[in-house]
TIMI-286991 format. One line per 8 residues: number of its first residue (from 1); their letters; for each residue z negated, x negated, y of C-alpha. Coordinates in pm, 1 decimal. Layout:
NUM) a) Z:X:Y; ... $
END
This chain:
1) mlgsglsd) -24.2:68.4:-6.7; 130.8:-194.0:305.2; -27.7:-124.8:655.6; 65.9:-130.7:998.8; 327.2:-401.5:1009.8; 280.5:-521.9:700.0; 541.3:-382.0:518.7; 879.3:-675.5:604.2 $
9) gvreridg) 664.9:-929.8:496.0; 585.3:-736.5:109.8; 899.7:-551.5:17.2; 1197.0:-832.7:95.2; 1022.2:-1033.9:-193.8; 1069.3:-668.3:-450.9; 1348.9:-714.1:-641.6; 1425.5:-381.1:-647.3 $
17) tdiayekl) 1527.9:-9.8:-535.1; 1367.8:134.0:-197.7; 1396.3:502.2:-219.7; 1280.7:677.9:78.8; 990.4:907.1:115.0; 1088.5:1239.2:137.9; 1295.9:1206.3:-250.9; 877.4:1145.9:-365.2 $
25) yaperpla) 889.5:1433.0:-212.5; 565.9:1263.6:-15.2; 391.3:1289.5:309.1; 546.4:1151.5:591.5; 546.5:1147.0:1001.4; 710.2:909.7:1186.7; 494.5:652.7:1290.5; 544.6:316.0:1395.9 $
33) ghpgvasa) 535.9:5.1:1142.0; 454.8:297.4:929.2; 889.4:258.5:765.6; 781.8:517.9:516.1; 989.6:380.6:192.5; 920.1:291.7:-153.1; 1021.8:-52.7:-316.5; 1014.2:-50.6:-685.7 $
41) gtwagkrv) 1108.2:-347.2:-914.3; 973.7:-720.1:-977.6; 801.5:-912.5:-792.3; 635.8:-1273.6:-951.6; 712.0:-1149.2:-1287.5; 491.5:-768.1:-1250.3; 653.1:-402.8:-1208.4; 525.0:-355.0:-906.7 $
49) aafagrah) 593.4:-48.7:-629.8; 521.9:-95.6:-307.4; 481.2:189.0:-38.6; 551.2:72.7:320.7; 389.8:351.1:539.4; 20.3:534.6:493.5; -89.3:927.1:569.4; -374.8:945.2:745.3 $
57) lyqgysvd) -619.9:1205.1:844.6; -570.1:1175.4:1281.5; -212.9:1265.8:1230.8; -344.2:1619.0:1038.5; -298.5:1549.9:698.0; -473.1:1634.0:402.3; -747.4:1397.3:182.0; -456.0:1477.7:-77.9 $
65) dvtyfvrl) -202.7:1379.8:144.8; -432.5:1063.3:278.3; -436.8:953.1:-143.9; -96.9:1071.2:-255.7; 43.6:789.3:-319.5; -282.7:627.9:-494.8; -216.8:938.0:-752.6; 158.9:885.8:-757.1 $
73) aaaagart) 143.0:523.5:-859.9; -194.8:615.3:-1069.6; 70.6:847.5:-1277.9; 387.1:574.7:-1294.5; 72.1:405.2:-1516.8; -62.1:136.9:-1214.8; -368.5:-54.3:-1353.5; -360.3:-228.6:-1022.3 $
81) ivltnaag) -292.9:-168.4:-650.6; -349.4:-358.5:-311.6; -477.2:-191.2:-18.1; -385.6:-352.4:258.6; -453.8:-265.7:652.5; -435.5:-405.5:1061.8; -826.7:-395.1:1143.2; -1002.1:-488.1:1405.0 $
89) glnpafar) -1222.8:-802.6:1407.1; -1619.1:-680.3:1468.9; -1698.6:-992.0:1356.3; -1738.5:-1281.3:1625.4; -1625.7:-1566.6:1376.3; -1304.4:-1408.0:1275.8; -999.8:-1438.2:1437.0; -651.6:-1300.2:1531.0 $
97) gdvmlisd) -456.7:-1294.4:1219.3; -749.0:-1394.3:969.8; -683.0:-1233.1:638.3; -1027.3:-1055.2:489.7; -1041.2:-1010.8:191.0; -1229.3:-670.6:127.0; -1579.0:-680.2:-51.5; -1713.3:-353.3:60.4 $
105) hinltgat) -1677.0:-106.3:263.0; -1854.3:210.6:520.2; -1709.4:535.8:479.9; -1709.4:688.6:792.6; -1446.3:965.4:774.1; -1620.1:1262.2:672.3; -1413.3:1308.0:376.9; -1483.6:1168.9:44.3 $
113) avektrsd) -1165.4:1171.6:-231.6; -1314.8:1197.3:-549.8; -1029.5:1335.2:-843.6; -1068.3:1692.7:-883.7; -1002.7:1674.9:-1232.5; -1295.9:1479.5:-1369.9; -1548.2:1656.5:-1511.4; -1828.0:1455.8:-1315.4 $
121) pflnltda) -1790.0:1423.5:-961.6; -1994.0:1172.5:-914.0; -1854.9:834.9:-857.1; -2085.2:482.8:-910.8; -1890.7:263.9:-556.7; -2076.4:-103.7:-707.8; -1788.6:-340.0:-648.6; -1553.3:-67.6:-544.5 $
129) yaphlrvl) -1362.2:-392.6:-450.5; -1257.8:-573.9:-820.9; -1457.6:-956.2:-756.2; -1249.0:-1120.6:-999.7; -919.5:-998.7:-839.8; -1075.5:-1125.7:-531.6; -1200.3:-1458.6:-668.7; -836.5:-1462.5:-809.7 $
137) arqhagav) -692.4:-1417.7:-427.2; -861.2:-1761.0:-337.5; -779.5:-1946.1:-625.8; -415.8:-1864.5:-536.3; -391.3:-1853.8:-121.4; -201.3:-2163.2:-143.9; -200.6:-2252.0:242.3; -377.7:-1861.5:395.4 $
145) airegvya) -710.6:-1929.1:497.7; -922.8:-1672.0:351.1; -1230.3:-1424.3:442.4; -1433.8:-1229.7:330.6; -1631.4:-936.1:487.7; -1738.6:-557.2:510.4; -1449.6:-288.3:607.3; -1553.1:1.7:810.5 $
153) gvrgpqye) -1305.0:297.2:748.1; -1267.8:576.7:1049.9; -1135.4:858.9:1144.3; -931.8:721.4:1489.0; -683.3:782.0:1612.1; -919.6:620.5:1932.0; -979.3:287.2:1939.9; -1387.6:223.0:1939.7 $
161) tgaeseal) -1562.6:225.9:2262.3; -1782.9:-130.2:2320.0; -2180.9:111.4:2221.6; -1956.5:197.6:1861.6; -1887.8:-148.3:1776.7; -2171.8:-266.4:1834.9; -2316.5:7.5:1623.8; -2044.1:-94.8:1299.3 $
169) rrmgadav) -2135.1:-445.9:1342.5; -2552.2:-360.7:1307.0; -2406.2:-155.3:1018.0; -2297.1:-469.4:894.5; -1931.5:-420.5:874.3; -1688.9:-693.0:978.4; -1425.7:-502.5:1007.4; -1298.7:-191.3:1154.3 $
177) gmstvlet) -1013.5:59.7:1115.5; -831.5:385.0:1015.1; -746.3:437.2:671.9; -834.1:197.2:322.0; -1143.3:361.2:203.5; -993.1:763.1:88.9; -743.4:562.3:-100.7; -1018.7:363.9:-230.6 $
185) imarslgi) -1239.2:593.7:-381.0; -938.9:769.8:-526.9; -843.1:451.5:-692.7; -1140.1:404.1:-827.5; -1173.0:733.5:-917.5; -927.6:694.0:-1166.1; -994.4:389.0:-1333.6; -768.5:153.7:-1117.9 $
193) dvlgisli) -858.6:-162.6:-980.7; -868.7:-260.4:-592.3; -805.7:-541.9:-398.5; -832.9:-481.4:-38.8; -714.7:-704.0:206.9; -776.6:-701.6:592.2; -515.2:-892.0:879.4; -696.8:-961.5:1175.9 $
201) snvigpqn) -464.2:-800.5:1424.2; -738.1:-843.3:1739.8; -1094.8:-922.4:1765.2; -1356.2:-657.9:1904.9; -1522.6:-745.1:2253.0; -1690.2:-560.8:2533.3; -1319.2:-524.7:2705.3; -1127.5:-403.0:2386.8 $
209) dvshaevl) -776.7:-462.2:2536.0; -577.7:-369.9:2222.9; -281.5:-129.7:2197.0; -91.2:-3.5:1918.7; 202.0:-248.5:1988.9; -81.4:-512.2:2045.0; -156.8:-447.4:1616.6; 242.0:-426.9:1578.1 $
217) aashdgaa) 274.1:-749.0:1647.1; -18.4:-957.7:1541.7; 21.4:-758.8:1230.3; 453.5:-881.9:1205.9; 292.5:-1258.1:1344.0; 88.3:-1271.0:993.7; 301.3:-1064.9:728.7; 400.4:-1352.2:561.1 $
225) avaavieg) 2.9:-1506.0:519.5; -109.1:-1144.8:381.9; 224.4:-1134.0:149.9; 147.4:-1495.4:-40.2; -164.7:-1353.2:-100.2; -61.4:-1087.9:-287.2; 219.9:-1267.3:-447.7; -56.4:-1563.3:-547.4 $
233) vlgal) -249.8:-1257.5:-753.2; 53.4:-1103.6:-900.5; 136.2:-1472.6:-1061.5; -179.4:-1463.8:-1210.8; -296.1:-1131.3:-1328.7 $
END
């Protein structure tokens, strides 16, 4: 699952076919940085499907829409999912362009996404982001410097106020974004291992002067690094 502006760095590495979202009966409302196409084929010797663009709660989509691609991938036999996003850095040690492996998350969307067909609705999210996949990412990242931290998932679409950013830091979040957490919950509900990767598009300070255009620019610059990490993990699986 490819976050804002990250699709080109990945899709060019896949030997396969592009499929428009409309042919997959997928939710689709145009959003800059989300092309609305799936690429299915092989990469690093593995069968893959890469979804360039996702649905968000802030667009008025339902939880079912937001988790559509996770459920579609599961139905197609996926055993591992890599969820990527562009995120604002809350940790002052981070810098624009850093690649952060998600070690855990804080779900502040006000929603959840447990698969409705489960007989047991109670889901244990200990190690929601598979430790063995993070180990592989670190071992096979090559020249890419790797950070690791907690991702706070919010509803959006507004960026955080100074007070909100400080509150998130005090809660233990290292980065914040508007996606990923519901997809992770759904994937774990379906028994799929999750690797989460955030590209730090900006570091949030007292004056959070950020725009979507700046986020896309940072994602474009960092897409190759994210793709290199994914490729390393695929080759090691």
